[in-house]
PQR file with spaces between the fields and no chain letter, atoms N, CA, C, O and H, PARSE charges and radii, in Angstrom:
ATOM       1  N    MET     1     -23.192   43.318  -22.488 -0.4000 1.5000
ATOM       2  CA   MET     1     -23.219   41.927  -22.907 -0.0000 2.0000
ATOM       3  C    MET     1     -24.079   41.792  -24.167  0.5500 1.7000
ATOM       4  O    MET     1     -25.082   42.485  -24.337 -0.5500 1.4000
ATOM       5  N    VAL     2     -23.668   40.908  -25.012 -0.4000 1.5000
ATOM       6  CA   VAL     2     -24.366   40.609  -26.260 -0.0000 2.0000
ATOM       7  C    VAL     2     -24.879   39.172  -26.151  0.5500 1.7000
ATOM       8  O    VAL     2     -24.171   38.298  -25.650 -0.5500 1.4000
ATOM       9  H    VAL     2     -22.853   40.345  -24.874  0.4000 1.0000
ATOM      10  N    LYS     3     -26.089   38.928  -26.610 -0.4000 1.5000
ATOM      11  CA   LYS     3     -26.623   37.569  -26.598 -0.0000 2.0000
ATOM      12  C    LYS     3     -26.377   36.947  -27.971  0.5500 1.7000
ATOM      13  O    LYS     3     -26.903   37.414  -28.981 -0.5500 1.4000
ATOM      14  H    LYS     3     -26.664   39.638  -27.017  0.4000 1.0000
ATOM      15  N    VAL     4     -25.572   35.889  -27.993 -0.4000 1.5000
ATOM      16  CA   VAL     4     -25.263   35.179  -29.237 -0.0000 2.0000
ATOM      17  C    VAL     4     -25.759   33.750  -29.096  0.5500 1.7000
ATOM      18  O    VAL     4     -25.323   33.014  -28.211 -0.5500 1.4000
ATOM      19  H    VAL     4     -25.145   35.509  -27.173  0.4000 1.0000
ATOM      20  N    ASN     5     -26.663   33.369  -29.966 -0.4000 1.5000
ATOM      21  CA   ASN     5     -27.252   32.027  -29.939 -0.0000 2.0000
ATOM      22  C    ASN     5     -27.721   31.655  -28.529  0.5500 1.7000
ATOM      23  O    ASN     5     -27.522   30.528  -28.074 -0.5500 1.4000
ATOM      24  H    ASN     5     -27.017   33.967  -30.685  0.4000 1.0000
ATOM      25  N    GLY     6     -28.338   32.610  -27.853 -0.4000 1.5000
ATOM      26  CA   GLY     6     -28.924   32.360  -26.548 -0.0000 2.0000
ATOM      27  C    GLY     6     -27.983   32.496  -25.367  0.5500 1.7000
ATOM      28  O    GLY     6     -28.424   32.379  -24.224 -0.5500 1.4000
ATOM      29  H    GLY     6     -28.499   33.525  -28.223  0.4000 1.0000
ATOM      30  N    GLU     7     -26.689   32.742  -25.605 -0.4000 1.5000
ATOM      31  CA   GLU     7     -25.721   32.883  -24.518 -0.0000 2.0000
ATOM      32  C    GLU     7     -25.221   34.314  -24.426  0.5500 1.7000
ATOM      33  O    GLU     7     -24.951   34.947  -25.446 -0.5500 1.4000
ATOM      34  H    GLU     7     -26.331   32.837  -26.533  0.4000 1.0000
ATOM      35  N    LEU     8     -25.097   34.825  -23.209 -0.4000 1.5000
ATOM      36  CA   LEU     8     -24.536   36.166  -23.016 -0.0000 2.0000
ATOM      37  C    LEU     8     -23.024   36.095  -23.108  0.5500 1.7000
ATOM      38  O    LEU     8     -22.382   35.288  -22.436 -0.5500 1.4000
ATOM      39  H    LEU     8     -25.317   34.311  -22.380  0.4000 1.0000
ATOM      40  N    VAL     9     -22.460   36.959  -23.957 -0.4000 1.5000
ATOM      41  CA   VAL     9     -21.009   37.010  -24.149 -0.0000 2.0000
ATOM      42  C    VAL     9     -20.545   38.457  -24.090  0.5500 1.7000
ATOM      43  O    VAL     9     -21.309   39.378  -24.378 -0.5500 1.4000
ATOM      44  H    VAL     9     -22.982   37.615  -24.504  0.4000 1.0000
ATOM      45  N    GLU    10     -19.301   38.645  -23.718 -0.4000 1.5000
ATOM      46  CA   GLU    10     -18.726   39.993  -23.637 -0.0000 2.0000
ATOM      47  C    GLU    10     -18.015   40.307  -24.951  0.5500 1.7000
ATOM      48  O    GLU    10     -16.789   40.233  -25.028 -0.5500 1.4000
ATOM      49  H    GLU    10     -18.680   37.897  -23.484  0.4000 1.0000
ATOM      50  N    GLU    11     -18.769   40.653  -25.965 -0.4000 1.5000
ATOM      51  CA   GLU    11     -18.208   40.896  -27.295 -0.0000 2.0000
ATOM      52  C    GLU    11     -18.546   42.280  -27.825  0.5500 1.7000
ATOM      53  O    GLU    11     -18.277   42.572  -28.990 -0.5500 1.4000
ATOM      54  H    GLU    11     -19.766   40.713  -25.902  0.4000 1.0000
ATOM      55  N    ALA    12     -19.130   43.139  -26.996 -0.4000 1.5000
ATOM      56  CA   ALA    12     -19.464   44.492  -27.433 -0.0000 2.0000
ATOM      57  C    ALA    12     -18.198   45.201  -27.893  0.5500 1.7000
ATOM      58  O    ALA    12     -17.135   45.057  -27.289 -0.5500 1.4000
ATOM      59  H    ALA    12     -19.349   42.902  -26.050  0.4000 1.0000
ATOM      60  N    GLY    13     -18.327   45.967  -28.972 -0.4000 1.5000
ATOM      61  CA   GLY    13     -17.205   46.710  -29.527 -0.0000 2.0000
ATOM      62  C    GLY    13     -16.539   46.023  -30.701  0.5500 1.7000
ATOM      63  O    GLY    13     -15.747   46.648  -31.407 -0.5500 1.4000
ATOM      64  H    GLY    13     -19.191   46.084  -29.463  0.4000 1.0000
ATOM      65  N    LYS    14     -16.837   44.757  -30.928 -0.4000 1.5000
ATOM      66  CA   LYS    14     -16.272   44.017  -32.060 -0.0000 2.0000
ATOM      67  C    LYS    14     -17.244   44.063  -33.229  0.5500 1.7000
ATOM      68  O    LYS    14     -18.456   44.187  -33.049 -0.5500 1.4000
ATOM      69  H    LYS    14     -17.481   44.249  -30.354  0.4000 1.0000
ATOM      70  N    SER    15     -16.692   43.962  -34.421 -0.4000 1.5000
ATOM      71  CA   SER    15     -17.560   43.834  -35.593 -0.0000 2.0000
ATOM      72  C    SER    15     -18.099   42.404  -35.631  0.5500 1.7000
ATOM      73  O    SER    15     -17.534   41.496  -35.020 -0.5500 1.4000
ATOM      74  H    SER    15     -15.708   43.861  -34.567  0.4000 1.0000
ATOM      75  N    VAL    16     -19.180   42.225  -36.347 -0.4000 1.5000
ATOM      76  CA   VAL    16     -19.723   40.879  -36.532 -0.0000 2.0000
ATOM      77  C    VAL    16     -18.673   40.004  -37.206  0.5500 1.7000
ATOM      78  O    VAL    16     -18.505   38.845  -36.827 -0.5500 1.4000
ATOM      79  H    VAL    16     -19.639   42.962  -36.843  0.4000 1.0000
ATOM      80  N    ALA    17     -17.969   40.536  -38.193 -0.4000 1.5000
ATOM      81  CA   ALA    17     -16.925   39.773  -38.891 -0.0000 2.0000
ATOM      82  C    ALA    17     -15.836   39.324  -37.925  0.5500 1.7000
ATOM      83  O    ALA    17     -15.399   38.175  -37.980 -0.5500 1.4000
ATOM      84  H    ALA    17     -18.105   41.477  -38.500  0.4000 1.0000
ATOM      85  N    ALA    18     -15.389   40.218  -37.039 -0.4000 1.5000
ATOM      86  CA   ALA    18     -14.348   39.873  -36.070 -0.0000 2.0000
ATOM      87  C    ALA    18     -14.840   38.800  -35.108  0.5500 1.7000
ATOM      88  O    ALA    18     -14.110   37.861  -34.791 -0.5500 1.4000
ATOM      89  H    ALA    18     -15.744   41.152  -36.995  0.4000 1.0000
ATOM      90  N    TYR    19     -16.077   38.938  -34.644 -0.4000 1.5000
ATOM      91  CA   TYR    19     -16.623   37.924  -33.744 -0.0000 2.0000
ATOM      92  C    TYR    19     -16.673   36.565  -34.444  0.5500 1.7000
ATOM      93  O    TYR    19     -16.255   35.561  -33.868 -0.5500 1.4000
ATOM      94  H    TYR    19     -16.671   39.701  -34.902  0.4000 1.0000
ATOM      95  N    LEU    20     -17.172   36.525  -35.661 -0.4000 1.5000
ATOM      96  CA   LEU    20     -17.262   35.259  -36.388 -0.0000 2.0000
ATOM      97  C    LEU    20     -15.890   34.608  -36.530  0.5500 1.7000
ATOM      98  O    LEU    20     -15.743   33.408  -36.297 -0.5500 1.4000
ATOM      99  H    LEU    20     -17.511   37.341  -36.129  0.4000 1.0000
ATOM     100  N    ALA    21     -14.887   35.396  -36.910 -0.4000 1.5000
ATOM     101  CA   ALA    21     -13.534   34.865  -37.092 -0.0000 2.0000
ATOM     102  C    ALA    21     -12.978   34.327  -35.775  0.5500 1.7000
ATOM     103  O    ALA    21     -12.436   33.223  -35.735 -0.5500 1.4000
ATOM     104  H    ALA    21     -15.006   36.371  -37.099  0.4000 1.0000
ATOM     105  N    GLU    22     -13.111   35.100  -34.705 -0.4000 1.5000
ATOM     106  CA   GLU    22     -12.578   34.693  -33.404 -0.0000 2.0000
ATOM     107  C    GLU    22     -13.294   33.463  -32.851  0.5500 1.7000
ATOM     108  O    GLU    22     -12.693   32.658  -32.139 -0.5500 1.4000
ATOM     109  H    GLU    22     -13.552   35.997  -34.739  0.4000 1.0000
ATOM     110  N    ALA    23     -14.571   33.322  -33.179 -0.4000 1.5000
ATOM     111  CA   ALA    23     -15.356   32.187  -32.689 -0.0000 2.0000
ATOM     112  C    ALA    23     -15.200   30.955  -33.580  0.5500 1.7000
ATOM     113  O    ALA    23     -15.754   29.899  -33.275 -0.5500 1.4000
ATOM     114  H    ALA    23     -15.058   33.976  -33.757  0.4000 1.0000
ATOM     115  N    GLY    24     -14.454   31.081  -34.675 -0.4000 1.5000
ATOM     116  CA   GLY    24     -14.188   29.932  -35.535 -0.0000 2.0000
ATOM     117  C    GLY    24     -15.212   29.670  -36.621  0.5500 1.7000
ATOM     118  O    GLY    24     -15.223   28.591  -37.213 -0.5500 1.4000
ATOM     119  H    GLY    24     -14.005   31.939  -34.923  0.4000 1.0000
ATOM     120  N    TYR    25     -16.068   30.636  -36.890 -0.4000 1.5000
ATOM     121  CA   TYR    25     -17.061   30.476  -37.959 -0.0000 2.0000
ATOM     122  C    TYR    25     -16.463   30.853  -39.304  0.5500 1.7000
ATOM     123  O    TYR    25     -15.634   31.759  -39.391 -0.5500 1.4000
ATOM     124  H    TYR    25     -16.059   31.513  -36.409  0.4000 1.0000
ATOM     125  N    ASP    26     -16.883   30.160  -40.347 -0.4000 1.5000
ATOM     126  CA   ASP    26     -16.547   30.535  -41.719 -0.0000 2.0000
ATOM     127  C    ASP    26     -17.670   31.464  -42.186  0.5500 1.7000
ATOM     128  O    ASP    26     -18.795   31.016  -42.404 -0.5500 1.4000
ATOM     129  H    ASP    26     -17.556   29.424  -40.276  0.4000 1.0000
ATOM     130  N    SER    27     -17.369   32.742  -42.338 -0.4000 1.5000
ATOM     131  CA   SER    27     -18.420   33.717  -42.658 -0.0000 2.0000
ATOM     132  C    SER    27     -19.105   33.420  -43.993  0.5500 1.7000
ATOM     133  O    SER    27     -20.202   33.917  -44.248 -0.5500 1.4000
ATOM     134  H    SER    27     -16.454   33.106  -42.161  0.4000 1.0000
ATOM     135  N    ARG    28     -18.469   32.617  -44.841 -0.4000 1.5000
ATOM     136  CA   ARG    28     -19.095   32.260  -46.126 -0.0000 2.0000
ATOM     137  C    ARG    28     -20.176   31.209  -45.952  0.5500 1.7000
ATOM     138  O    ARG    28     -21.012   31.014  -46.835 -0.5500 1.4000
ATOM     139  H    ARG    28     -17.578   32.213  -44.633  0.4000 1.0000
ATOM     140  N    ALA    29     -20.157   30.522  -44.797 -0.4000 1.5000
ATOM     141  CA   ALA    29     -21.070   29.396  -44.601 -0.0000 2.0000
ATOM     142  C    ALA    29     -22.055   29.628  -43.460  0.5500 1.7000
ATOM     143  O    ALA    29     -22.554   28.675  -42.862 -0.5500 1.4000
ATOM     144  H    ALA    29     -19.478   30.680  -44.080  0.4000 1.0000
ATOM     145  N    VAL    30     -22.336   30.904  -43.159 -0.4000 1.5000
ATOM     146  CA   VAL    30     -23.295   31.202  -42.092 -0.0000 2.0000
ATOM     147  C    VAL    30     -24.272   32.272  -42.548  0.5500 1.7000
ATOM     148  O    VAL    30     -24.025   33.015  -43.498 -0.5500 1.4000
ATOM     149  H    VAL    30     -21.931   31.678  -43.644  0.4000 1.0000
ATOM     150  N    ALA    31     -25.375   32.323  -41.845 -0.4000 1.5000
ATOM     151  CA   ALA    31     -26.315   33.445  -41.956 -0.0000 2.0000
ATOM     152  C    ALA    31     -26.384   34.048  -40.564  0.5500 1.7000
ATOM     153  O    ALA    31     -26.391   33.328  -39.565 -0.5500 1.4000
ATOM     154  H    ALA    31     -25.576   31.719  -41.074  0.4000 1.0000
ATOM     155  N    VAL    32     -26.436   35.368  -40.503 -0.4000 1.5000
ATOM     156  CA   VAL    32     -26.473   36.059  -39.215 -0.0000 2.0000
ATOM     157  C    VAL    32     -27.760   36.872  -39.119  0.5500 1.7000
ATOM     158  O    VAL    32     -28.066   37.694  -39.982 -0.5500 1.4000
ATOM     159  H    VAL    32     -26.430   35.953  -41.314  0.4000 1.0000
ATOM     160  N    GLU    33     -28.507   36.616  -38.041 -0.4000 1.5000
ATOM     161  CA   GLU    33     -29.663   37.440  -37.717 -0.0000 2.0000
ATOM     162  C    GLU    33     -29.207   38.394  -36.618  0.5500 1.7000
ATOM     163  O    GLU    33     -28.740   37.965  -35.562 -0.5500 1.4000
ATOM     164  H    GLU    33     -28.259   35.948  -37.340  0.4000 1.0000
ATOM     165  N    TYR    34     -29.345   39.678  -36.875 -0.4000 1.5000
ATOM     166  CA   TYR    34     -28.874   40.719  -35.959 -0.0000 2.0000
ATOM     167  C    TYR    34     -30.073   41.539  -35.521  0.5500 1.7000
ATOM     168  O    TYR    34     -30.656   42.276  -36.316 -0.5500 1.4000
ATOM     169  H    TYR    34     -29.724   40.027  -37.732  0.4000 1.0000
ATOM     170  N    ASN    35     -30.438   41.408  -34.256 -0.4000 1.5000
ATOM     171  CA   ASN    35     -31.617   42.101  -33.723 -0.0000 2.0000
ATOM     172  C    ASN    35     -32.854   41.868  -34.585  0.5500 1.7000
ATOM     173  O    ASN    35     -33.568   42.802  -34.951 -0.5500 1.4000
ATOM     174  H    ASN    35     -29.964   40.809  -33.610  0.4000 1.0000
ATOM     175  N    GLU    36     -33.085   40.592  -34.898 -0.4000 1.5000
ATOM     176  CA   GLU    36     -34.269   40.107  -35.612 -0.0000 2.0000
ATOM     177  C    GLU    36     -34.315   40.461  -37.100  0.5500 1.7000
ATOM     178  O    GLU    36     -35.374   40.374  -37.722 -0.5500 1.4000
ATOM     179  H    GLU    36     -32.505   39.834  -34.601  0.4000 1.0000
ATOM     180  N    VAL    37     -33.178   40.860  -37.675 -0.4000 1.5000
ATOM     181  CA   VAL    37     -33.096   41.163  -39.104 -0.0000 2.0000
ATOM     182  C    VAL    37     -31.906   40.396  -39.678  0.5500 1.7000
ATOM     183  O    VAL    37     -30.827   40.385  -39.085 -0.5500 1.4000
ATOM     184  H    VAL    37     -32.318   40.931  -37.170  0.4000 1.0000
ATOM     185  N    ILE    38     -32.103   39.757  -40.828 -0.4000 1.5000
ATOM     186  CA   ILE    38     -30.987   39.064  -41.480 -0.0000 2.0000
ATOM     187  C    ILE    38     -29.970   40.109  -41.928  0.5500 1.7000
ATOM     188  O    ILE    38     -30.306   41.055  -42.640 -0.5500 1.4000
ATOM     189  H    ILE    38     -32.979   39.766  -41.310  0.4000 1.0000
ATOM     190  N    LEU    39     -28.738   39.925  -41.506 -0.4000 1.5000
ATOM     191  CA   LEU    39     -27.674   40.881  -41.810 -0.0000 2.0000
ATOM     192  C    LEU    39     -26.997   40.479  -43.118  0.5500 1.7000
ATOM     193  O    LEU    39     -26.507   39.355  -43.226 -0.5500 1.4000
ATOM     194  H    LEU    39     -28.465   39.156  -40.927  0.4000 1.0000
ATOM     195  N    PRO    40     -26.955   41.365  -44.116 -0.5600 1.5000
ATOM     196  CA   PRO    40     -26.245   41.043  -45.355  0.2800 2.0000
ATOM     197  C    PRO    40     -24.755   40.842  -45.072  0.5500 1.7000
ATOM     198  O    PRO    40     -24.173   41.543  -44.244 -0.5500 1.4000
ATOM     199  N    LYS    41     -24.149   39.885  -45.761 -0.4000 1.5000
ATOM     200  CA   LYS    41     -22.718   39.610  -45.567 -0.0000 2.0000
ATOM     201  C    LYS    41     -21.872   40.867  -45.771  0.5500 1.7000
ATOM     202  O    LYS    41     -20.845   41.032  -45.114 -0.5500 1.4000
ATOM     203  H    LYS    41     -24.621   39.315  -46.433  0.4000 1.0000
ATOM     204  N    ALA    42     -22.285   41.738  -46.658 -0.4000 1.5000
ATOM     205  CA   ALA    42     -21.544   42.980  -46.921 -0.0000 2.0000
ATOM     206  C    ALA    42     -21.498   43.881  -45.694  0.5500 1.7000
ATOM     207  O    ALA    42     -20.660   44.780  -45.624 -0.5500 1.4000
ATOM     208  H    ALA    42     -23.120   41.604  -47.192  0.4000 1.0000
ATOM     209  N    ASP    43     -22.387   43.655  -44.721 -0.4000 1.5000
ATOM     210  CA   ASP    43     -22.435   44.489  -43.520 -0.0000 2.0000
ATOM     211  C    ASP    43     -21.720   43.871  -42.320  0.5500 1.7000
ATOM     212  O    ASP    43     -21.662   44.500  -41.264 -0.5500 1.4000
ATOM     213  H    ASP    43     -23.067   42.925  -44.777  0.4000 1.0000
ATOM     214  N    TYR    44     -21.183   42.679  -42.444 -0.4000 1.5000
ATOM     215  CA   TYR    44     -20.534   42.013  -41.310 -0.0000 2.0000
ATOM     216  C    TYR    44     -19.374   42.849  -40.760  0.5500 1.7000
ATOM     217  O    TYR    44     -19.219   42.965  -39.544 -0.5500 1.4000
ATOM     218  H    TYR    44     -21.230   42.168  -43.302  0.4000 1.0000
ATOM     219  N    GLU    45     -18.577   43.418  -41.625 -0.4000 1.5000
ATOM     220  CA   GLU    45     -17.390   44.171  -41.200 -0.0000 2.0000
ATOM     221  C    GLU    45     -17.765   45.498  -40.533  0.5500 1.7000
ATOM     222  O    GLU    45     -17.110   45.921  -39.581 -0.5500 1.4000
ATOM     223  H    GLU    45     -18.703   43.325  -42.612  0.4000 1.0000
ATOM     224  N    LYS    46     -18.803   46.144  -41.026 -0.4000 1.5000
ATOM     225  CA   LYS    46     -19.130   47.473  -40.506 -0.0000 2.0000
ATOM     226  C    LYS    46     -20.175   47.479  -39.393  0.5500 1.7000
ATOM     227  O    LYS    46     -20.477   48.535  -38.838 -0.5500 1.4000
ATOM     228  H    LYS    46     -19.335   45.800  -41.800  0.4000 1.0000
ATOM     229  N    THR    47     -20.729   46.314  -39.062 -0.4000 1.5000
ATOM     230  CA   THR    47     -21.710   46.233  -37.985 -0.0000 2.0000
ATOM     231  C    THR    47     -20.981   45.926  -36.682  0.5500 1.7000
ATOM     232  O    THR    47     -20.382   44.862  -36.528 -0.5500 1.4000
ATOM     233  H    THR    47     -20.484   45.456  -39.513  0.4000 1.0000
ATOM     234  N    ILE    48     -21.040   46.867  -35.751 -0.4000 1.5000
ATOM     235  CA   ILE    48     -20.352   46.740  -34.473 -0.0000 2.0000
ATOM     236  C    ILE    48     -21.345   46.296  -33.404  0.5500 1.7000
ATOM     237  O    ILE    48     -22.412   46.890  -33.249 -0.5500 1.4000
ATOM     238  H    ILE    48     -21.527   47.731  -35.875  0.4000 1.0000
ATOM     239  N    LEU    49     -20.987   45.260  -32.680 -0.4000 1.5000
ATOM     240  CA   LEU    49     -21.836   44.742  -31.617 -0.0000 2.0000
ATOM     241  C    LEU    49     -21.852   45.709  -30.437  0.5500 1.7000
ATOM     242  O    LEU    49     -20.815   46.236  -30.035 -0.5500 1.4000
ATOM     243  H    LEU    49     -20.121   44.778  -32.806  0.4000 1.0000
ATOM     244  N    VAL    50     -23.033   45.931  -29.897 -0.4000 1.5000
ATOM     245  CA   VAL    50     -23.188   46.786  -28.719 -0.0000 2.0000
ATOM     246  C    VAL    50     -23.990   46.026  -27.672  0.5500 1.7000
ATOM     247  O    VAL    50     -24.690   45.063  -27.985 -0.5500 1.4000
ATOM     248  H    VAL    50     -23.876   45.503  -30.225  0.4000 1.0000
ATOM     249  N    ASP    51     -23.876   46.476  -26.412 -0.4000 1.5000
ATOM     250  CA   ASP    51     -24.613   45.832  -25.329 -0.0000 2.0000
ATOM     251  C    ASP    51     -26.095   45.726  -25.676  0.5500 1.7000
ATOM     252  O    ASP    51     -26.700   46.647  -26.226 -0.5500 1.4000
ATOM     253  H    ASP    51     -23.307   47.258  -26.158  0.4000 1.0000
ATOM     254  N    GLU    52     -26.654   44.567  -25.333 -0.4000 1.5000
ATOM     255  CA   GLU    52     -28.071   44.237  -25.515 -0.0000 2.0000
ATOM     256  C    GLU    52     -28.434   43.825  -26.941  0.5500 1.7000
ATOM     257  O    GLU    52     -29.607   43.582  -27.226 -0.5500 1.4000
ATOM     258  H    GLU    52     -26.163   43.819  -24.886  0.4000 1.0000
ATOM     259  N    ASP    53     -27.445   43.740  -27.851 -0.4000 1.5000
ATOM     260  CA   ASP    53     -27.727   43.175  -29.174 -0.0000 2.0000
ATOM     261  C    ASP    53     -28.072   41.702  -29.013  0.5500 1.7000
ATOM     262  O    ASP    53     -27.629   41.045  -28.071 -0.5500 1.4000
ATOM     263  H    ASP    53     -26.492   43.937  -27.621  0.4000 1.0000
ATOM     264  N    VAL    54     -28.867   41.197  -29.945 -0.4000 1.5000
ATOM     265  CA   VAL    54     -29.205   39.778  -29.988 -0.0000 2.0000
ATOM     266  C    VAL    54     -28.800   39.270  -31.367  0.5500 1.7000
ATOM     267  O    VAL    54     -29.255   39.778  -32.391 -0.5500 1.4000
ATOM     268  H    VAL    54     -29.226   41.731  -30.710  0.4000 1.0000
ATOM     269  N    VAL    55     -27.935   38.258  -31.370 -0.4000 1.5000
ATOM     270  CA   VAL    55     -27.392   37.717  -32.614 -0.0000 2.0000
ATOM     271  C    VAL    55     -27.663   36.216  -32.656  0.5500 1.7000
ATOM     272  O    VAL    55     -27.422   35.502  -31.683 -0.5500 1.4000
ATOM     273  H    VAL    55     -27.566   37.846  -30.538  0.4000 1.0000
ATOM     274  N    GLU    56     -28.160   35.755  -33.783 -0.4000 1.5000
ATOM     275  CA   GLU    56     -28.315   34.323  -34.015 -0.0000 2.0000
ATOM     276  C    GLU    56     -27.477   33.960  -35.229  0.5500 1.7000
ATOM     277  O    GLU    56     -27.562   34.614  -36.268 -0.5500 1.4000
ATOM     278  H    GLU    56     -28.356   36.335  -34.574  0.4000 1.0000
ATOM     279  N    ILE    57     -26.675   32.924  -35.096 -0.4000 1.5000
ATOM     280  CA   ILE    57     -25.805   32.497  -36.189 -0.0000 2.0000
ATOM     281  C    ILE    57     -26.242   31.095  -36.596  0.5500 1.7000
ATOM     282  O    ILE    57     -26.314   30.185  -35.770 -0.5500 1.4000
ATOM     283  H    ILE    57     -26.607   32.393  -34.251  0.4000 1.0000
ATOM     284  N    VAL    58     -26.530   30.942  -37.884 -0.4000 1.5000
ATOM     285  CA   VAL    58     -26.951   29.660  -38.424 -0.0000 2.0000
ATOM     286  C    VAL    58     -25.893   29.197  -39.417  0.5500 1.7000
ATOM     287  O    VAL    58     -25.551   29.916  -40.356 -0.5500 1.4000
ATOM     288  H    VAL    58     -26.471   31.681  -38.554  0.4000 1.0000
ATOM     289  N    CYS    59     -25.376   27.978  -39.197 -0.4000 1.5000
ATOM     290  CA   CYS    59     -24.352   27.414  -40.086 -0.0000 2.0000
ATOM     291  C    CYS    59     -25.018   26.544  -41.140  0.5500 1.7000
ATOM     292  O    CYS    59     -25.942   25.786  -40.846 -0.5500 1.4000
ATOM     293  H    CYS    59     -25.655   27.394  -38.434  0.4000 1.0000
ATOM     294  N    PHE    60     -24.540   26.662  -42.361 -0.4000 1.5000
ATOM     295  CA   PHE    60     -25.013   25.812  -43.444 -0.0000 2.0000
ATOM     296  C    PHE    60     -24.187   24.528  -43.441  0.5500 1.7000
ATOM     297  O    PHE    60     -22.963   24.568  -43.319 -0.5500 1.4000
ATOM     298  H    PHE    60     -23.789   27.277  -42.601  0.4000 1.0000
ATOM     299  N    MET    61     -24.861   23.398  -43.574 -0.4000 1.5000
ATOM     300  CA   MET    61     -24.185   22.115  -43.549 -0.0000 2.0000
ATOM     301  C    MET    61     -24.411   21.411  -44.887  0.5500 1.7000
ATOM     302  O    MET    61     -25.512   21.436  -45.438 -0.5500 1.4000
ATOM     303  H    MET    61     -25.856   23.365  -43.673  0.4000 1.0000
ATOM     304  N    GLY    62     -23.376   20.799  -45.386 -0.4000 1.5000
ATOM     305  CA   GLY    62     -23.500   20.005  -46.611 -0.0000 2.0000
ATOM     306  C    GLY    62     -23.911   18.591  -46.267  0.5500 1.7000
ATOM     307  O    GLY    62     -23.940   18.202  -45.100 -0.5500 1.4000
ATOM     308  H    GLY    62     -22.482   20.779  -44.938  0.4000 1.0000
ATOM     309  N    GLY    63     -24.222   17.841  -47.279 -0.4000 1.5000
ATOM     310  CA   GLY    63     -24.566   16.451  -47.056 -0.0000 2.0000
ATOM     311  C    GLY    63     -26.013   16.178  -47.367  0.5500 1.7000
ATOM     312  O    GLY    63     -26.651   16.912  -48.121 -0.5500 1.4000
ATOM     313  H    GLY    63     -24.199   18.157  -48.227  0.4000 1.0000
ATOM     314  N    GLY    64     -26.510   15.147  -46.799 -0.4000 1.5000
ATOM     315  CA   GLY    64     -27.899   14.758  -47.037 -0.0000 2.0000
ATOM     316  C    GLY    64     -27.964   13.350  -47.592  0.5500 1.7000
ATOM     317  O    GLY    64     -26.988   12.601  -47.566 -0.5500 1.4000
ATOM     318  H    GLY    64     -25.991   14.551  -46.187  0.4000 1.0000
ATOM     319  N    ARG    65     -29.110   13.020  -48.081 -0.4000 1.5000
ATOM     320  CA   ARG    65     -29.313   11.670  -48.590 -0.0000 2.0000
ATOM     321  C    ARG    65     -29.492   11.669  -50.059  0.5500 1.7000
ATOM     322  O    ARG    65     -29.676   10.609  -50.658 -0.5500 1.4000
ATOM     323  H    ARG    65     -29.903   13.629  -48.102  0.4000 1.0000
């Protein structure tokens, strides 16, 4: 199991890019922390999720005042 944004999910074996796409994230508009390190976008495709990984995904939002 992989912990994504505090929830355990069965996503081991997928790349970060594949997980983002399947979960509906726009990879251009997120930052990914992978095991407490910010993951460069260039590494999303080659980083494979394994059991006990911890991933935090932060979405950038437009707008403001």
